[in-house]
N, CA, C and O atoms as a GROMACS GRO file, in nm:
protein
  388
    1MET      N    1   1.778   1.560   0.676
    1MET     CA    2   1.673   1.476   0.569
    1MET      C    3   1.776   1.386   0.468
    1MET      O    4   1.829   1.278   0.495
    2THR      N    5   1.787   1.474   0.332
    2THR     CA    6   1.882   1.404   0.204
    2THR      C    7   1.977   1.406   0.298
    2THR      O    8   1.924   1.326   0.375
    3TYR      N    9   2.075   1.437   0.351
    3TYR     CA   10   2.192   1.361   0.397
    3TYR      C   11   2.174   1.234   0.407
    3TYR      O   12   2.230   1.149   0.337
    4LEU      N   13   2.059   1.205   0.535
    4LEU     CA   14   2.030   1.071   0.607
    4LEU      C   15   1.990   0.982   0.471
    4LEU      O   16   2.054   0.883   0.436
    5LEU      N   17   1.932   1.009   0.436
    5LEU     CA   18   1.912   0.936   0.287
    5LEU      C   19   2.084   0.877   0.238
    5LEU      O   20   2.145   0.776   0.271
    6ASN      N   21   2.109   0.957   0.174
    6ASN     CA   22   2.266   1.007   0.131
    6ASN      C   23   2.307   0.918   0.191
    6ASN      O   24   2.353   0.840   0.108
    7THR      N   25   2.325   0.865   0.323
    7THR     CA   26   2.432   0.809   0.434
    7THR      C   27   2.404   0.656   0.372
    7THR      O   28   2.499   0.583   0.343
    8LEU      N   29   2.290   0.622   0.356
    8LEU     CA   30   2.201   0.477   0.349
    8LEU      C   31   2.256   0.413   0.348
    8LEU      O   32   2.365   0.462   0.377
    9ASP      N   33   2.268   0.292   0.330
    9ASP     CA   34   2.301   0.148   0.240
    9ASP      C   35   2.223   0.150   0.121
    9ASP      O   36   2.108   0.114   0.146
   10PRO      N   37   2.243   0.178  -0.004
   10PRO     CA   38   2.148   0.139  -0.114
   10PRO      C   39   2.052  -0.038  -0.050
   10PRO      O   40   1.931  -0.039  -0.028
   11VAL      N   41   2.145  -0.164  -0.032
   11VAL     CA   42   2.121  -0.244   0.051
   11VAL      C   43   1.974  -0.215   0.124
   11VAL      O   44   1.891  -0.302   0.099
   12VAL      N   45   1.928  -0.107   0.211
   12VAL     CA   46   1.837  -0.085   0.311
   12VAL      C   47   1.708  -0.049   0.198
   12VAL      O   48   1.590  -0.081   0.214
   13PHE      N   49   1.769   0.034   0.073
   13PHE     CA   50   1.629   0.076   0.014
   13PHE      C   51   1.549  -0.114  -0.077
   13PHE      O   52   1.432  -0.149  -0.083
   14ASP      N   53   1.676  -0.188  -0.131
   14ASP     CA   54   1.622  -0.275  -0.135
   14ASP      C   55   1.565  -0.386  -0.043
   14ASP      O   56   1.480  -0.451  -0.104
   15ALA      N   57   1.580  -0.418   0.056
   15ALA     CA   58   1.529  -0.477   0.185
   15ALA      C   59   1.343  -0.450   0.148
   15ALA      O   60   1.244  -0.514   0.115
   16ILE      N   61   1.401  -0.256   0.192
   16ILE     CA   62   1.259  -0.182   0.202
   16ILE      C   63   1.155  -0.175   0.062
   16ILE      O   64   1.046  -0.119   0.052
   17GLY      N   65   1.251  -0.273  -0.065
   17GLY     CA   66   1.200  -0.245  -0.140
   17GLY      C   67   1.062  -0.451  -0.139
   17GLY      O   68   0.946  -0.490  -0.148
   18LEU      N   69   1.156  -0.481  -0.127
   18LEU     CA   70   1.127  -0.603  -0.094
   18LEU      C   71   1.037  -0.649  -0.009
   18LEU      O   72   0.974  -0.754  -0.021
   19ALA      N   73   1.028  -0.549   0.101
   19ALA     CA   74   0.926  -0.572   0.216
   19ALA      C   75   0.762  -0.518   0.134
   19ALA      O   76   0.660  -0.579   0.167
   20GLY      N   77   0.756  -0.442   0.066
   20GLY     CA   78   0.662  -0.408  -0.052
   20GLY      C   79   0.651  -0.574  -0.057
   20GLY      O   80   0.615  -0.651   0.032
   21PHE      N   81   0.705  -0.607  -0.226
   21PHE     CA   82   0.715  -0.700  -0.299
   21PHE      C   83   0.637  -0.770  -0.207
   21PHE      O   84   0.520  -0.773  -0.245
   22GLY      N   85   0.659  -0.838  -0.082
   22GLY     CA   86   0.610  -0.941  -0.008
   22GLY      C   87   0.513  -0.947   0.064
   22GLY      O   88   0.471  -1.040   0.133
   23LEU      N   89   0.449  -0.768   0.036
   23LEU     CA   90   0.311  -0.755   0.089
   23LEU      C   91   0.182  -0.729   0.028
   23LEU      O   92   0.062  -0.728   0.056
   24TYR      N   93   0.290  -0.701  -0.097
   24TYR     CA   94   0.144  -0.785  -0.279
   24TYR      C   95   0.129  -0.868  -0.270
   24TYR      O   96   0.020  -0.896  -0.320
   25VAL      N   97   0.207  -1.002  -0.206
   25VAL     CA   98   0.252  -1.117  -0.258
   25VAL      C   99   0.148  -1.176  -0.136
   25VAL      O  100   0.066  -1.262  -0.169
   26LEU      N  101   0.152  -1.136  -0.020
   26LEU     CA  102   0.100  -1.206   0.048
   26LEU      C  103  -0.081  -1.108   0.048
   26LEU      O  104  -0.188  -1.169   0.057
   27ASN      N  105  -0.076  -1.030   0.042
   27ASN     CA  106  -0.185  -0.889  -0.001
   27ASN      C  107  -0.275  -1.056  -0.116
   27ASN      O  108  -0.376  -1.125  -0.102
   28TYR      N  109  -0.179  -1.050  -0.199
   28TYR     CA  110  -0.276  -1.129  -0.306
   28TYR      C  111  -0.316  -1.282  -0.276
   28TYR      O  112  -0.427  -1.334  -0.283
   29THR      N  113  -0.217  -1.327  -0.249
   29THR     CA  114  -0.242  -1.415  -0.200
   29THR      C  115  -0.341  -1.501  -0.051
   29THR      O  116  -0.364  -1.620  -0.029
   30LEU      N  117  -0.382  -1.360   0.035
   30LEU     CA  118  -0.447  -1.426   0.073
   30LEU      C  119  -0.631  -1.392   0.056
   30LEU      O  120  -0.734  -1.414   0.120
   31LEU      N  121  -0.583  -1.322  -0.081
   31LEU     CA  122  -0.697  -1.244  -0.138
   31LEU      C  123  -0.787  -1.384  -0.224
   31LEU      O  124  -0.899  -1.436  -0.223
   32THR      N  125  -0.621  -1.401  -0.309
   32THR     CA  126  -0.671  -1.581  -0.357
   32THR      C  127  -0.731  -1.691  -0.324
   32THR      O  128  -0.809  -1.756  -0.395
   33PHE      N  129  -0.686  -1.720  -0.184
   33PHE     CA  130  -0.727  -1.816  -0.073
   33PHE      C  131  -0.871  -1.795   0.008
   33PHE      O  132  -0.926  -1.887   0.068
   34ARG      N  133  -0.921  -1.672   0.001
   34ARG     CA  134  -1.060  -1.634   0.022
   34ARG      C  135  -1.020  -1.581   0.181
   34ARG      O  136  -1.083  -1.564   0.286
   35LYS      N  137  -0.940  -1.572   0.155
   35LYS     CA  138  -0.909  -1.493   0.380
   35LYS      C  139  -0.916  -1.420   0.396
   35LYS      O  140  -0.922  -1.386   0.514
   36LEU      N  141  -0.924  -1.311   0.275
   36LEU     CA  142  -0.958  -1.153   0.313
   36LEU      C  143  -1.022  -1.131   0.188
   36LEU      O  144  -1.009  -1.216   0.099
   37GLN      N  145  -1.105  -1.005   0.165
   37GLN     CA  146  -1.197  -0.973   0.026
   37GLN      C  147  -1.136  -0.854   0.043
   37GLN      O  148  -1.093  -0.772   0.124
   38SER      N  149  -1.163  -0.908  -0.165
   38SER     CA  150  -1.130  -0.727  -0.240
   38SER      C  151  -1.258  -0.637  -0.165
   38SER      O  152  -1.246  -0.524  -0.213
   39GLU      N  153  -1.371  -0.636  -0.071
   39GLU     CA  154  -1.397  -0.490  -0.052
   39GLU      C  155  -1.373  -0.457   0.095
   39GLU      O  156  -1.434  -0.376   0.164
   40GLN      N  157  -1.237  -0.562   0.137
   40GLN     CA  158  -1.245  -0.522   0.303
   40GLN      C  159  -1.085  -0.427   0.283
   40GLN      O  160  -0.978  -0.422   0.222
   41VAL      N  161  -1.198  -0.345   0.417
   41VAL     CA  162  -1.038  -0.207   0.455
   41VAL      C  163  -0.888  -0.202   0.411
   41VAL      O  164  -0.808  -0.132   0.351
   42VAL      N  165  -0.905  -0.375   0.508
   42VAL     CA  166  -0.768  -0.403   0.511
   42VAL      C  167  -0.656  -0.451   0.344
   42VAL      O  168  -0.541  -0.433   0.305
   43TYR      N  169  -0.767  -0.510   0.301
   43TYR     CA  170  -0.733  -0.505   0.164
   43TYR      C  171  -0.589  -0.377   0.068
   43TYR      O  172  -0.469  -0.386   0.041
   44PHE      N  173  -0.718  -0.253   0.046
   44PHE     CA  174  -0.663  -0.186   0.016
   44PHE      C  175  -0.534  -0.134   0.102
   44PHE      O  176  -0.446  -0.085   0.032
   45VAL      N  177  -0.513  -0.137   0.230
   45VAL     CA  178  -0.422  -0.080   0.313
   45VAL      C  179  -0.308  -0.115   0.263
   45VAL      O  180  -0.219  -0.060   0.198
   46LEU      N  181  -0.338  -0.279   0.334
   46LEU     CA  182  -0.150  -0.424   0.256
   46LEU      C  183  -0.168  -0.333   0.109
   46LEU      O  184  -0.067  -0.262   0.104
   47ASN      N  185  -0.246  -0.308  -0.001
   47ASN     CA  186  -0.199  -0.316  -0.103
   47ASN      C  187  -0.138  -0.141  -0.093
   47ASN      O  188  -0.029  -0.129  -0.150
   48GLY      N  189  -0.185  -0.030  -0.040
   48GLY     CA  190  -0.135   0.122  -0.012
   48GLY      C  191   0.007   0.031   0.021
   48GLY      O  192   0.099   0.006  -0.056
   49MET      N  193  -0.008  -0.005   0.146
   49MET     CA  194   0.141  -0.002   0.238
   49MET      C  195   0.296  -0.080   0.149
   49MET      O  196   0.416  -0.066   0.167
   50ALA      N  197   0.222  -0.157   0.058
   50ALA     CA  198   0.308  -0.240  -0.079
   50ALA      C  199   0.364  -0.092  -0.128
   50ALA      O  200   0.469  -0.036  -0.096
   51ALA      N  201   0.266  -0.052  -0.211
   51ALA     CA  202   0.276   0.052  -0.288
   51ALA      C  203   0.418   0.162  -0.214
   51ALA      O  204   0.525   0.190  -0.268
   52VAL      N  205   0.375   0.196  -0.096
   52VAL     CA  206   0.495   0.291   0.005
   52VAL      C  207   0.645   0.246   0.038
   52VAL      O  208   0.736   0.309   0.092
   53LEU      N  209   0.638   0.097  -0.019
   53LEU     CA  210   0.776   0.046   0.032
   53LEU      C  211   0.825  -0.003  -0.086
   53LEU      O  212   0.938  -0.049  -0.106
   54VAL      N  213   0.690   0.016  -0.203
   54VAL     CA  214   0.858  -0.019  -0.312
   54VAL      C  215   0.889   0.136  -0.360
   54VAL      O  216   1.000   0.181  -0.389
   55LEU      N  217   0.791   0.192  -0.360
   55LEU     CA  218   0.870   0.305  -0.413
   55LEU      C  219   0.977   0.373  -0.349
   55LEU      O  220   1.050   0.449  -0.413
   56ILE      N  221   0.994   0.348  -0.207
   56ILE     CA  222   1.066   0.362  -0.094
   56ILE      C  223   1.221   0.333  -0.187
   56ILE      O  224   1.313   0.404  -0.228
   57GLY      N  225   1.178   0.158  -0.193
   57GLY     CA  226   1.312   0.108  -0.203
   57GLY      C  227   1.406   0.186  -0.413
   57GLY      O  228   1.522   0.187  -0.455
   58LEU      N  229   1.288   0.226  -0.464
   58LEU     CA  230   1.276   0.277  -0.575
   58LEU      C  231   1.407   0.381  -0.580
   58LEU      O  232   1.489   0.416  -0.666
   59THR      N  233   1.381   0.411  -0.444
   59THR     CA  234   1.482   0.542  -0.451
   59THR      C  235   1.652   0.510  -0.447
   59THR      O  236   1.751   0.582  -0.466
   60SER      N  237   1.638   0.402  -0.420
   60SER     CA  238   1.798   0.376  -0.456
   60SER      C  239   1.805   0.315  -0.613
   60SER      O  240   1.904   0.356  -0.675
   61SER      N  241   1.770   0.279  -0.642
   61SER     CA  242   1.781   0.247  -0.780
   61SER      C  243   1.653   0.305  -0.879
   61SER      O  244   1.555   0.231  -0.880
   62PHE      N  245   1.641   0.449  -0.978
   62PHE     CA  246   1.495   0.468  -0.931
   62PHE      C  247   1.514   0.458  -1.086
   62PHE      O  248   1.608   0.476  -1.164
   63ASN      N  249   1.314   0.403  -1.105
   63ASN     CA  250   1.233   0.307  -1.285
   63ASN      C  251   1.190   0.406  -1.260
   63ASN      O  252   1.191   0.427  -1.138
   64LEU      N  253   1.106   0.562  -1.378
   64LEU     CA  254   1.026   0.638  -1.397
   64LEU      C  255   0.883   0.507  -1.385
   64LEU      O  256   0.827   0.445  -1.295
   65ALA      N  257   0.874   0.516  -1.521
   65ALA     CA  258   0.767   0.355  -1.483
   65ALA      C  259   0.714   0.292  -1.351
   65ALA      O  260   0.606   0.299  -1.293
   66SER      N  261   0.839   0.225  -1.324
   66SER     CA  262   0.743   0.150  -1.189
   66SER      C  263   0.693   0.245  -1.001
   66SER      O  264   0.631   0.225  -0.897
   67ALA      N  265   0.792   0.367  -1.082
   67ALA     CA  266   0.738   0.501  -0.944
   67ALA      C  267   0.606   0.558  -1.042
   67ALA      O  268   0.578   0.663  -0.983
   68MET      N  269   0.534   0.550  -1.129
   68MET     CA  270   0.423   0.595  -1.164
   68MET      C  271   0.286   0.474  -1.100
   68MET      O  272   0.171   0.493  -1.062
   69ILE      N  273   0.372   0.349  -1.113
   69ILE     CA  274   0.268   0.249  -1.094
   69ILE      C  275   0.245   0.243  -0.962
   69ILE      O  276   0.132   0.235  -0.913
   70GLN      N  277   0.366   0.246  -0.888
   70GLN     CA  278   0.319   0.275  -0.729
   70GLN      C  279   0.261   0.417  -0.654
   70GLN      O  280   0.198   0.436  -0.550
   71ILE      N  281   0.323   0.521  -0.772
   71ILE     CA  282   0.215   0.669  -0.698
   71ILE      C  283   0.034   0.625  -0.771
   71ILE      O  284  -0.049   0.690  -0.707
   72PHE      N  285  -0.010   0.567  -0.842
   72PHE     CA  286  -0.062   0.486  -0.917
   72PHE      C  287  -0.165   0.418  -0.745
   72PHE      O  288  -0.258   0.460  -0.677
   73TRP      N  289  -0.069   0.292  -0.746
   73TRP     CA  290  -0.133   0.230  -0.643
   73TRP      C  291  -0.147   0.295  -0.504
   73TRP      O  292  -0.243   0.261  -0.435
   74VAL      N  293  -0.059   0.383  -0.456
   74VAL     CA  294  -0.097   0.451  -0.340
   74VAL      C  295  -0.237   0.524  -0.297
   74VAL      O  296  -0.316   0.514  -0.203
   75GLY      N  297  -0.225   0.612  -0.432
   75GLY     CA  298  -0.374   0.692  -0.473
   75GLY      C  299  -0.466   0.632  -0.472
   75GLY      O  300  -0.552   0.670  -0.393
   76ILE      N  301  -0.507   0.475  -0.580
   76ILE     CA  302  -0.642   0.426  -0.555
   76ILE      C  303  -0.658   0.376  -0.423
   76ILE      O  304  -0.769   0.350  -0.376
   77SER      N  305  -0.517   0.359  -0.344
   77SER     CA  306  -0.565   0.275  -0.190
   77SER      C  307  -0.642   0.362  -0.120
   77SER      O  308  -0.742   0.321  -0.063
   78LEU      N  309  -0.595   0.533  -0.113
   78LEU     CA  310  -0.634   0.580  -0.038
   78LEU      C  311  -0.827   0.616  -0.039
   78LEU      O  312  -0.916   0.629   0.046
   79VAL      N  313  -0.811   0.620  -0.218
   79VAL     CA  314  -0.926   0.652  -0.225
   79VAL      C  315  -1.059   0.505  -0.188
   79VAL      O  316  -1.163   0.499  -0.123
   80ALA      N  317  -0.995   0.427  -0.256
   80ALA     CA  318  -1.067   0.308  -0.162
   80ALA      C  319  -1.114   0.293   0.013
   80ALA      O  320  -1.203   0.265   0.093
   81VAL      N  321  -1.005   0.328  -0.003
   81VAL     CA  322  -0.974   0.373   0.170
   81VAL      C  323  -1.130   0.393   0.266
   81VAL      O  324  -1.209   0.322   0.329
   82VAL      N  325  -1.108   0.543   0.226
   82VAL     CA  326  -1.193   0.683   0.188
   82VAL      C  327  -1.350   0.623   0.195
   82VAL      O  328  -1.436   0.630   0.282
   83VAL      N  329  -1.344   0.561   0.063
   83VAL     CA  330  -1.517   0.538  -0.004
   83VAL      C  331  -1.572   0.434   0.075
   83VAL      O  332  -1.693   0.429   0.095
   84ARG      N  333  -1.453   0.313   0.145
   84ARG     CA  334  -1.572   0.239   0.185
   84ARG      C  335  -1.552   0.242   0.375
   84ARG      O  336  -1.595   0.152   0.447
   85LEU      N  337  -1.476   0.368   0.427
   85LEU     CA  338  -1.472   0.462   0.552
   85LEU      C  339  -1.658   0.494   0.519
   85LEU      O  340  -1.765   0.448   0.559
   86ARG      N  341  -1.626   0.566   0.452
   86ARG     CA  342  -1.724   0.679   0.415
   86ARG      C  343  -1.867   0.602   0.427
   86ARG      O  344  -1.945   0.661   0.501
   87ASN      N  345  -1.918   0.475   0.364
   87ASN     CA  346  -2.011   0.402   0.326
   87ASN      C  347  -2.001   0.292   0.419
   87ASN      O  348  -2.098   0.219   0.404
   88ARG      N  349  -1.910   0.245   0.523
   88ARG     CA  350  -1.954   0.180   0.707
   88ARG      C  351  -1.975   0.292   0.739
   88ARG      O  352  -2.073   0.265   0.808
   89ALA      N  353  -1.965   0.418   0.750
   89ALA     CA  354  -2.003   0.501   0.815
   89ALA      C  355  -2.184   0.564   0.826
   89ALA      O  356  -2.244   0.604   0.926
   90THR      N  357  -2.242   0.550   0.662
   90THR     CA  358  -2.335   0.565   0.591
   90THR      C  359  -2.407   0.463   0.660
   90THR      O  360  -2.469   0.477   0.766
   91ASN      N  361  -2.395   0.377   0.604
   91ASN     CA  362  -2.445   0.277   0.620
   91ASN      C  363  -2.459   0.208   0.745
   91ASN      O  364  -2.529   0.107   0.746
   92ALA      N  365  -2.380   0.265   0.898
   92ALA     CA  366  -2.417   0.258   1.024
   92ALA      C  367  -2.524   0.298   1.072
   92ALA      O  368  -2.569   0.412   1.075
   93PRO      N  369  -2.577   0.180   1.120
   93PRO     CA  370  -2.743   0.125   1.194
   93PRO      C  371  -2.709   0.257   1.269
   93PRO      O  372  -2.596   0.292   1.303
   94SER      N  373  -2.840   0.332   1.291
   94SER     CA  374  -2.902   0.408   1.375
   94SER      C  375  -2.929   0.410   1.493
   94SER      O  376  -2.987   0.307   1.527
   95LEU      N  377  -2.905   0.518   1.612
   95LEU     CA  378  -3.010   0.443   1.742
   95LEU      C  379  -3.121   0.476   1.757
   95LEU      O  380  -3.185   0.422   1.847
   96GLY      N  381  -3.184   0.578   1.672
   96GLY     CA  382  -3.364   0.589   1.696
   96GLY      C  383  -3.385   0.627   1.804
   96GLY      O  384  -3.466   0.589   1.889
   97LEU      N  385  -3.293   0.721   1.803
   97LEU     CA  386  -3.359   0.803   1.932
   97LEU      C  387  -3.465   0.925   1.940
   97LEU      O  388  -3.499   0.970   2.049
   0.00000   0.00000   0.00000
């Protein structure tokens, strides 16, 4: 695995990081124009995916502070998704059987 990462051109990692940036911008734009709500699971999934992509992009040009921010976003996004899915399951109407 390390060999594969070392043989890839750093431009590939930059492109992946830029895709993460694009997801962040898309997510925030959708939120701003109310096409997406911050309570929706998809909002946190997109945020988490963006953070993962930026974190991958950081492997070619590492920055500890940026990596810590991305790790935080991945973690908090996972927590938010789990909380919302649990709430959805808890608040689901019962069949009354």
